[in-house]
C-alpha positions as CSV (number, residue, x, y, z in Angstrom):
1,M,40.0,101.8,-37.2
2,K,38.7,98.5,-36.1
3,P,36.8,96.7,-38.9
4,I,33.1,96.3,-38.4
5,A,31.7,92.8,-38.1
6,S,30.1,92.6,-41.5
7,F,33.5,93.3,-43.2
8,T,35.0,90.2,-41.5
9,I,32.7,87.9,-43.5
10,N,34.3,86.5,-46.7
11,H,32.0,87.9,-49.4
12,D,33.7,85.9,-52.1
13,T,32.3,82.6,-50.6
14,L,29.0,83.9,-49.2
15,E,25.9,82.3,-50.5
16,P,22.4,83.8,-50.6
17,G,20.4,83.2,-47.4
18,M,19.4,84.7,-44.1
19,Y,22.1,85.4,-41.5
20,I,22.4,87.0,-38.1
21,S,24.7,89.9,-38.6
22,R,24.8,91.3,-35.1
23,T,22.9,91.7,-31.8
24,D,22.9,95.1,-30.1
25,G,21.1,95.1,-26.8
26,D,17.6,94.0,-27.7
27,A,18.0,94.5,-31.5
28,V,18.9,91.7,-33.8
29,T,20.1,92.5,-37.4
30,Y,19.5,89.9,-40.0
31,D,21.2,90.1,-43.4
32,L,18.9,88.8,-46.2
33,R,21.3,88.0,-49.0
34,F,19.2,87.7,-52.2
35,V,22.2,87.2,-54.5
36,R,25.7,86.1,-54.2
37,P,28.1,89.0,-53.5
38,N,30.6,90.0,-56.1
39,T,28.7,88.0,-58.7
40,P,26.6,90.1,-61.1
41,P,23.9,90.7,-61.8
42,F,23.0,92.6,-58.7
43,L,19.5,93.6,-57.6
44,E,18.3,96.5,-59.7
45,N,17.2,99.7,-57.8
46,S,13.6,99.6,-59.0
47,A,13.2,96.0,-57.8
48,I,14.9,96.8,-54.5
49,H,12.6,99.8,-53.9
50,T,9.5,97.7,-54.6
51,I,10.6,94.9,-52.4
52,E,11.3,97.4,-49.6
53,H,7.8,98.8,-49.8
54,L,6.1,95.4,-49.9
55,F,8.2,93.7,-47.3
56,A,8.0,96.6,-44.8
57,T,4.2,96.9,-45.3
58,Y,3.8,93.1,-44.9
59,V,5.8,92.7,-41.7
60,R,4.5,95.9,-40.1
61,N,1.0,94.5,-40.6
62,S,1.8,91.0,-39.2
63,P,1.2,89.8,-35.7
64,Y,4.9,90.6,-35.1
65,A,4.5,94.3,-36.0
66,G,5.6,95.4,-32.5
67,N,9.0,93.7,-32.9
68,I,9.9,95.2,-36.3
69,L,12.5,98.0,-36.2
70,Y,13.7,98.4,-39.8
71,F,13.9,96.9,-43.2
72,G,16.0,98.4,-45.9
73,P,18.5,97.7,-48.8
74,M,22.2,97.0,-48.6
75,G,24.2,99.5,-50.5
76,C,26.0,96.7,-52.4
77,R,22.6,95.7,-53.9
78,T,22.9,92.0,-52.8
79,G,20.1,92.1,-50.3
80,F,18.5,93.8,-47.3
81,Y,18.9,94.5,-43.6
82,F,16.1,93.3,-41.3
83,L,16.2,94.6,-37.7
84,V,13.9,93.2,-35.1
85,R,13.6,93.1,-31.3
86,D,15.1,90.0,-29.7
87,T,11.7,89.1,-28.4
88,L,11.0,87.7,-31.8
89,S,12.6,84.2,-31.9
90,H,15.0,83.3,-34.7
91,S,12.5,80.6,-35.8
92,D,9.7,83.2,-36.0
93,A,11.9,85.6,-37.9
94,I,12.7,83.0,-40.5
95,T,9.0,82.2,-40.9
96,L,8.1,85.9,-41.1
97,V,10.8,86.5,-43.8
98,Y,9.7,83.4,-45.7
99,D,6.0,84.5,-45.6
100,A,6.8,88.1,-46.6
101,I,8.9,86.9,-49.6
102,R,6.2,84.5,-50.7
103,F,3.7,87.4,-50.3
104,I,5.9,89.6,-52.6
105,A,6.4,86.7,-55.1
106,G,2.7,86.4,-55.6
107,Y,1.6,90.0,-55.2
108,S,-0.7,91.8,-57.6
109,G,-2.2,95.2,-57.3
110,D,-1.0,98.6,-56.3
111,I,2.4,98.9,-54.5
112,P,1.8,100.5,-51.1
113,G,3.1,104.0,-50.6
114,V,3.6,104.9,-54.2
115,S,2.7,108.5,-54.6
116,S,4.7,111.7,-54.5
117,R,3.3,112.5,-51.1
118,E,4.3,109.1,-49.6
119,C,7.6,108.3,-51.3
120,G,10.7,110.4,-52.2
121,N,11.3,108.4,-55.4
122,W,7.8,107.1,-56.2
123,R,8.3,106.6,-59.9
124,E,11.2,104.1,-59.5
125,H,9.4,100.8,-58.9
126,N,9.3,97.5,-60.8
127,L,6.8,95.0,-59.5
128,S,7.6,92.4,-62.1
129,A,11.4,92.4,-61.2
130,A,10.6,92.5,-57.5
131,K,8.4,89.4,-57.9
132,N,11.2,87.6,-59.8
133,C,13.7,88.4,-57.1
134,A,11.3,87.3,-54.4
135,Q,10.6,84.0,-56.2
136,S,14.3,83.3,-56.4
137,F,14.7,84.1,-52.7
138,V,11.7,81.9,-51.7
139,Q,13.6,79.0,-53.2
140,V,16.7,79.9,-51.1
141,M,14.6,80.3,-47.9
142,D,12.6,77.1,-48.4
143,G,13.8,74.8,-45.5
144,W,16.0,77.5,-43.9
145,S,16.7,76.7,-40.2
146,C,18.0,78.4,-37.2
147,E,21.3,76.5,-37.6
148,M,21.8,78.1,-41.0
149,L,21.6,81.7,-39.6
150,K,25.3,81.8,-38.5
151,Y,27.9,83.6,-40.6
152,T,31.3,82.0,-40.6
153,P,33.9,84.8,-40.4
154,E,37.2,84.3,-42.1
């Protein structure tokens, strides 16, 4: 089989950041790499789950809500996939990600969607760990630009 695009990226040299993974029609997939691949510790499941709830809630309540397609974790536990319509500029996507991560880093209160009726694994959350992960990623994203979105395949 032909390798998929994300497997052509050298994960041994990849640094944390926000990258354009692919564009399919009017959908743009961004990879949000919170931690360096193949370099433990990886994101813990309870932090990933909390980030997912908070990030998705934030962006779907933003002025860009109509452009949001999906936000969810990478199986390797190094980050997240963020899919948007191509009507959202790369610059606006960077700003939205930065704002969402800052929101998570400073969040206090109840995590949205955390009941057995709303979530299939509602007990596995860790707000403190999510905030720590978000704070680290805020530092990565500070000053991120459109020129930095490009993966360099190897």
